[in-house]
Structure formats: structure tokens, C-alpha cells
C-alpha positions as CSV (number, residue, x, y, z in Angstrom):
1,M,10.2,61.0,4.5
2,S,9.4,57.6,5.5
3,G,6.1,55.7,5.9
4,C,4.8,52.1,6.2
5,G,1.8,50.8,4.5
6,S,1.2,47.9,6.8
7,G,1.5,50.0,10.0
8,Q,3.9,47.4,11.4
9,R,7.2,48.6,12.7
10,P,10.4,47.0,11.1
11,R,13.0,45.0,12.9
12,P,16.5,46.4,12.5
13,T,19.1,44.2,11.2
14,T,22.8,44.0,11.7
15,S,25.3,44.0,8.9
16,H,28.8,42.7,9.4
17,P,30.6,43.4,6.0
18,R,34.1,42.8,5.2
19,R,36.5,45.7,4.4
20,L,36.5,46.4,0.7
21,K,39.4,46.8,-1.6
22,P,39.3,50.0,-3.7
23,A,37.6,49.3,-7.0
24,T,36.2,51.1,-9.9
25,T,32.7,49.7,-9.2
26,V,32.0,50.1,-5.4
27,R,29.5,47.7,-4.1
28,R,29.2,48.2,-0.3
29,P,30.7,51.5,1.1
30,F,29.5,53.4,4.1
31,M,29.4,50.0,5.8
32,V,29.2,49.5,9.5
33,T,31.4,47.2,11.6
34,E,32.0,46.8,15.3
35,R,35.6,47.6,15.2
36,C,38.0,49.7,13.2
37,P,40.8,47.3,12.1
38,S,44.3,48.7,12.9
39,A,45.2,48.3,9.2
40,M,42.4,50.7,8.2
41,R,43.2,54.4,7.4
42,C,40.6,56.4,9.3
43,G,39.9,60.1,9.2
44,G,39.4,62.3,12.2
45,M,36.2,63.2,13.8
46,G,35.4,66.9,14.2
47,K,32.3,68.7,15.3
48,E,31.0,68.5,11.8
49,G,31.2,64.8,11.7
50,P,33.6,62.2,10.2
51,R,35.9,63.5,7.5
52,P,37.2,61.1,4.9
53,V,40.9,61.2,4.0
54,G,42.3,60.8,0.4
55,V,40.7,59.3,-2.7
56,V,39.6,56.1,-1.1
57,A,38.6,57.1,2.4
58,P,37.5,54.8,5.2
59,F,36.4,56.8,8.2
60,R,35.2,56.1,11.7
61,V,33.0,57.7,14.3
62,R,32.4,57.0,17.9
63,L,28.8,56.2,18.9
64,W,27.9,56.2,22.5
65,V,25.4,53.5,23.6
66,R,24.2,52.2,26.9
67,G,26.9,50.5,28.8
68,G,29.8,52.5,27.3
69,P,31.3,53.6,24.0
70,L,31.0,51.4,21.0
71,L,33.5,52.2,18.2
72,L,31.9,51.8,14.8
73,A,33.7,52.2,11.5
74,L,31.7,53.8,8.8
75,I,33.9,52.5,5.9
76,G,33.4,54.9,3.0
77,T,35.0,53.7,-0.2
78,L,34.2,56.8,-2.2
79,I,35.1,57.8,-5.7
80,W,35.4,61.5,-5.5
81,F,33.5,63.3,-8.3
82,A,32.3,66.8,-7.5
83,G,30.3,67.2,-10.7
84,P,29.7,70.4,-12.6
85,A,30.2,73.5,-10.6
86,F,26.6,74.7,-10.6
87,S,25.3,71.5,-8.9
88,A,28.0,71.6,-6.3
89,Q,26.9,75.1,-5.4
90,L,23.5,74.0,-4.4
91,P,23.5,73.6,-0.7
92,V,22.6,70.1,0.7
93,Y,20.7,69.7,4.0
94,V,20.5,66.3,5.6
95,Y,17.4,66.0,7.9
96,H,17.7,64.8,11.4
97,E,15.1,65.7,14.0
98,P,16.4,64.7,17.5
99,G,14.4,63.4,20.3
100,V,11.3,62.2,18.5
101,G,12.2,58.9,16.9
102,G,10.1,58.1,13.8
103,Y,12.6,56.0,12.0
104,G,11.2,53.8,9.3
105,Y,13.3,50.9,8.0
106,L,16.6,52.3,9.3
107,D,18.8,49.3,9.7
108,A,20.7,50.3,12.8
109,P,23.0,47.7,14.4
110,K,21.4,46.2,17.5
111,Q,24.2,47.5,19.8
112,V,23.6,51.1,18.8
113,E,20.9,53.6,19.8
114,T,18.9,54.3,16.6
115,E,18.9,58.0,17.0
116,A,22.7,58.1,17.5
117,F,23.1,55.9,14.4
118,H,20.9,58.1,12.3
119,L,22.7,61.2,13.3
120,H,26.1,59.8,12.4
121,M,24.8,58.5,9.1
122,A,23.7,62.1,8.4
123,Q,27.1,63.5,9.5
124,A,29.0,60.9,7.5
125,L,27.1,62.0,4.3
126,V,27.6,65.6,5.1
127,G,31.4,65.1,5.6
128,A,31.7,63.2,2.3
129,L,29.7,65.8,0.3
130,T,31.7,68.6,1.9
131,D,34.9,67.0,0.8
132,A,33.4,66.7,-2.7
133,G,32.9,70.5,-2.9
134,F,29.3,70.8,-1.7
135,T,28.1,73.1,1.1
136,A,26.3,70.6,3.3
137,S,25.0,70.4,6.9
138,V,22.6,68.6,9.2
139,I,19.3,70.4,9.8
140,D,16.3,69.8,12.2
141,A,12.6,70.3,11.5
142,K,12.6,74.1,12.4
143,E,15.4,74.8,9.9
144,G,13.6,72.7,7.4
145,L,10.4,74.8,7.9
146,R,12.4,77.9,7.3
147,I,13.9,76.4,4.1
148,C,10.4,75.6,2.9
149,N,8.9,78.9,3.8
150,E,11.6,80.8,2.0
151,R,11.3,78.5,-1.1
152,R,15.0,78.1,-0.9
153,R,16.6,76.4,-3.9
154,C,18.5,73.6,-2.3
155,V,18.5,69.8,-1.7
156,I,17.0,68.2,1.3
157,V,18.1,64.6,2.1
158,D,15.9,62.5,4.3
159,I,17.4,59.1,5.4
160,C,14.5,57.0,6.8
161,Q,12.9,59.5,9.3
162,Y,9.3,60.5,9.2
163,P,8.7,64.2,8.7
164,S,7.8,66.5,11.5
165,H,4.2,67.9,11.6
166,L,5.9,71.3,10.9
167,L,6.7,70.1,7.4
168,F,3.8,67.8,6.7
169,A,0.8,66.8,8.8
170,G,-1.5,65.1,6.2
171,Q,-2.8,68.3,4.7
172,E,-2.9,69.7,1.2
173,G,-0.5,72.5,0.5
174,S,2.0,71.5,3.3
175,P,5.2,73.5,3.5
176,I,7.2,70.6,2.0
177,A,4.7,70.2,-0.9
178,E,4.9,73.9,-1.7
179,W,8.7,73.9,-1.5
180,L,8.9,71.1,-4.0
181,R,6.5,72.8,-6.4
182,A,8.6,75.9,-6.2
183,G,11.7,74.1,-7.2
184,G,13.0,72.3,-4.2
185,I,15.0,69.0,-4.6
186,M,14.3,66.2,-2.2
187,V,16.4,63.0,-2.0
188,Y,14.8,60.3,0.1
189,S,15.3,56.8,1.4
190,G,13.0,54.7,3.4
191,D,9.6,53.2,3.0
192,W,6.3,54.7,1.6
193,P,7.0,58.4,1.5
194,F,4.6,60.7,3.5
195,F,2.6,57.8,4.9
196,W,3.4,58.8,8.5
197,Y,4.5,62.0,10.2
198,V,5.6,62.9,13.8
199,G,3.2,65.0,15.9
200,G,4.1,67.8,18.4
201,D,4.1,65.2,21.2
202,G,6.6,62.9,19.4
203,K,4.0,60.3,18.4
204,T,3.9,58.8,15.0
205,L,0.6,59.8,13.3
206,G,-1.1,58.9,10.0
207,E,-4.3,61.0,10.2
208,G,-4.9,62.7,6.8
209,A,-1.9,60.9,5.3
210,N,-1.4,57.1,5.2
211,S,-1.7,55.9,1.6
212,F,-2.9,59.4,0.5
213,G,0.1,61.2,1.8
214,D,2.2,61.0,-1.3
215,D,-0.8,62.0,-3.4
216,K,-1.1,65.3,-1.4
217,V,2.6,66.1,-1.7
218,F,3.2,65.1,-5.3
219,G,-0.3,66.0,-6.7
220,A,-0.6,62.5,-8.1
221,D,-1.0,58.9,-6.9
222,L,2.6,57.6,-7.5
223,V,3.0,54.9,-4.7
224,R,0.3,52.2,-4.6
225,E,-0.5,48.9,-2.9
226,G,0.5,45.7,-4.7
227,F,4.2,46.4,-5.4
228,V,5.9,44.8,-2.5
229,D,8.6,42.1,-3.2
230,I,8.9,42.7,-6.9
231,A,12.4,41.7,-8.2
232,V,14.2,44.8,-9.6
233,A,17.6,45.3,-11.2
234,P,19.6,48.4,-12.2
235,T,18.7,50.0,-15.6
236,D,21.3,51.3,-17.9
237,A,21.0,54.7,-16.2
238,G,21.4,53.0,-12.9
239,K,24.5,51.2,-14.0
240,K,26.0,54.4,-15.4
241,W,25.3,56.8,-12.6
242,L,24.9,54.7,-9.5
243,P,27.6,51.9,-9.5
244,S,26.7,50.8,-6.0
245,L,23.1,50.0,-6.9
246,S,22.3,46.3,-6.9
247,A,19.5,44.0,-7.7
248,G,17.0,42.7,-5.2
249,G,13.4,42.8,-3.9
250,T,11.3,46.0,-3.4
251,M,9.8,47.4,-0.2
252,R,7.4,50.2,-1.2
253,P,8.6,51.2,-4.7
254,F,6.9,53.7,-7.0
255,D,4.5,52.7,-9.6
256,A,6.7,53.2,-12.7
257,D,3.7,53.5,-15.1
258,A,2.1,56.1,-12.9
259,V,5.3,58.1,-12.7
260,A,5.8,58.0,-16.5
261,A,2.2,59.1,-17.0
262,A,2.1,61.9,-14.5
263,C,5.6,63.5,-14.3
264,P,7.0,65.8,-17.0
265,W,10.4,64.2,-16.6
266,H,11.6,61.0,-15.0
267,E,14.6,58.7,-14.8
268,F,14.5,55.1,-13.5
269,Y,17.6,53.6,-12.0
270,S,16.1,50.3,-10.9
271,L,13.1,48.5,-12.4
272,G,11.2,45.2,-12.3
273,K,7.8,43.7,-13.4
274,R,5.5,41.1,-11.9
275,T,2.3,39.7,-13.6
276,E,-0.4,39.1,-10.9
277,A,-2.8,36.2,-11.0
278,D,-5.6,38.4,-12.6
279,G,-3.2,39.4,-15.4
280,T,-2.4,42.8,-14.0
281,V,1.2,43.8,-14.7
282,H,2.9,45.9,-11.9
283,T,6.1,47.7,-12.9
284,A,8.1,48.9,-9.9
285,A,10.7,51.6,-9.8
286,D,12.7,51.2,-6.6
287,A,15.3,53.8,-7.4
288,L,14.3,56.8,-9.5
289,C,14.1,60.6,-9.9
290,F,11.3,62.6,-11.3
291,R,10.1,66.1,-11.7
292,V,7.0,66.7,-9.5
293,P,3.8,66.5,-11.6
294,K,2.6,70.0,-10.6
295,G,5.7,72.0,-10.1
296,D,9.4,72.7,-10.8
297,G,11.0,70.6,-8.1
298,F,12.5,67.1,-8.2
299,F,12.1,64.0,-6.0
300,A,14.6,61.2,-6.0
301,A,13.9,58.0,-4.0
302,F,16.1,55.1,-3.1
303,H,14.2,52.7,-1.0
304,L,16.6,49.7,-1.1
305,R,15.5,47.4,1.7
306,R,18.3,45.1,0.8
307,G,21.0,44.9,3.5
308,S,21.8,48.1,5.4
309,H,20.7,51.6,4.6
310,T,24.4,52.4,4.7
311,D,24.3,51.2,1.1
312,T,21.6,53.8,0.4
313,N,23.8,56.5,1.9
314,Q,26.5,55.7,-0.8
315,I,24.0,55.7,-3.6
316,I,22.7,59.1,-2.4
317,Y,26.3,60.3,-2.5
318,E,26.7,58.9,-6.0
319,F,23.5,60.5,-7.2
320,L,24.3,64.0,-5.9
321,T,27.9,64.0,-7.1
322,K,27.5,62.3,-10.4
323,R,23.9,62.8,-11.6
324,L,22.2,65.8,-10.0
325,A,23.7,68.3,-12.5
326,G,22.4,66.3,-15.4
327,V,19.0,65.9,-13.8
328,L,18.6,69.7,-13.4
329,A,19.8,70.3,-17.0
330,E,17.6,67.5,-18.6
331,G,14.6,67.7,-16.4
332,G,14.2,71.5,-16.3
333,K,16.0,74.0,-14.2
334,P,14.1,74.4,-10.9
């Protein structure tokens, strides 16, 4: 769940990619364009969100913005791979809390309302995972709280939205921290996790959290200052499991050395180093998964400020369908 060390709000960017041809290595699926070309095969749009069709499945959704409808194509060139049965049986919940904002580094097109874009990003991921054999749905903060309180064994995905105060409000022993320690699995994209949260009045708050928020949730200081704009590239594990992962600069990556020292299991998908003027070497992990230091759960993070976060949606899909089962087997069953 997203945060920002500087306190400054990001400026959304607009991406205008070209339609991709099917390929073994997919570079930019889940992309957003302003029109759905007539030559594109698009799936239908039901209440549960867009539903991809076939093995290579572009799909579209209609987003309503001020001034009338804007037809956006969420082009998902997906390589279907359901993974071992036990991982597909874990329910996946994609977090979207309506009406409160709190979006950190979500690169919504300028013509689209951010909340509508975020919702349809969540629905697109749910639709793709459902077709891959997962039980998946969009949840709000109240349902997220029930999941945490029940210590439900499942996956929660957060795409660039700060957590509700119901889940985390800068305190030790928050519902989401206790859920992770009990064996929950969280997959996250955005900026510094748990730096901000959204209060009951809808305002973005940092009291009790800020740079200490991740410490309180993970039980260790894993995200630190001084790691912005480090050049990173996919590791061998990243190339193997996340074919859409690309090289680039970091936003708020994890301190790879801190993760390696504190976590009982970890896997880095994107790494880079920088030597500072004083000789200090910072090793950044911009895409990674680790078992939480003081518990049985797992946290996977894909910050990926490069281009649109629709790229991140695809990488989350690849992680859940191709690597989650191995993570649970190798890292310890939650």
C-alpha cells in the first residue's frame, strides 16, 4: 500500500503504446490506448469486469469521464499459465477503496478519472486471474479488515492505493501486520509501502507512519532513504518468472542488503547498485518477494515507476500464475 517519502504528489503520465504482436516474451501488456482498433479482438465486459478471450486476449472496458464516455482498450497479451493447483486455489483479492482517493504513483491517463481507472485496473486483473483458474474478486477496506481479523489464508493485491485506517493507521500490531505474520500474502505496487494511510475523513495521513510505517508492519527497517534513481535490471529469477520485467530507474526500492539480513527467505527479481560519494554502496531491489521477518506471510513488491503501472499489472499476473506456488514451497508454507 502506497506511500511517498518526499510528501509530494506525483503527476500522472499518459502512455500511448502500440498494439503488440503475440510473442513468447511479452513486454507491454495491459496497456492503455484511447481507442480500440477495429482489428483488435476484444472480450466482453460483464459485471465482474473485462474478460479476456482466447490464449492471446486483448480486452476493453468503458470508462466514464466528465464530458462523456471514453473508450479505453486494456490490451492484455497474456500467456495463460495457471500454475500448480494449490496456488490457484488460494483466493486473490484486489484492493480498491472507493470514494477516498489516496492513489500513489498510479499513472492514469489524463482524460480518465483516477478512481475509475484504478477500479478497472483491478477488474482487469481479476478477470485475467479468473480465466487462469484463480478465485479472484475486488474488495474494499471493510472486507479487507474481515480478511485480516479472520487471519484468512489468501492473497491481497494492492495497486498503488494507500491503505485505509481500518487496516493500518501508523500503529504497531495493525490488522494488516498481524495478518501478514499469521501467513497472509500481499502483492504490492506503488511507492514506499505504509508511508501514508487514509483516515476516516478521507484525508491522507502520515502520523505514526511515514518512514517508520514499513518497520511497524514488517518488524524490520527494509525501505530506507538514499535509494531513489538507482539503475536496476532483471535478475536471472526475474528473467525466468517475470518476462515483462524491464530495466530502468528505481522509485522507492527496498534495501536489498537489509532484506537479505532480516528475512528468512527472499527472492530478488530486479537489482542494482550505486556507490555514493562517501563510499557507501546502496543495493536496491525494485522487484522482489520475501517472507516477513517475524512471521509466516509473504510480501511481494513491484514498484516499477517506468512507464505506466499497467506494466505492473501484467507483472503481478505473471508472479501469481508462474511463481507463487514456488514461493510458498521454497519460502515455507504460510
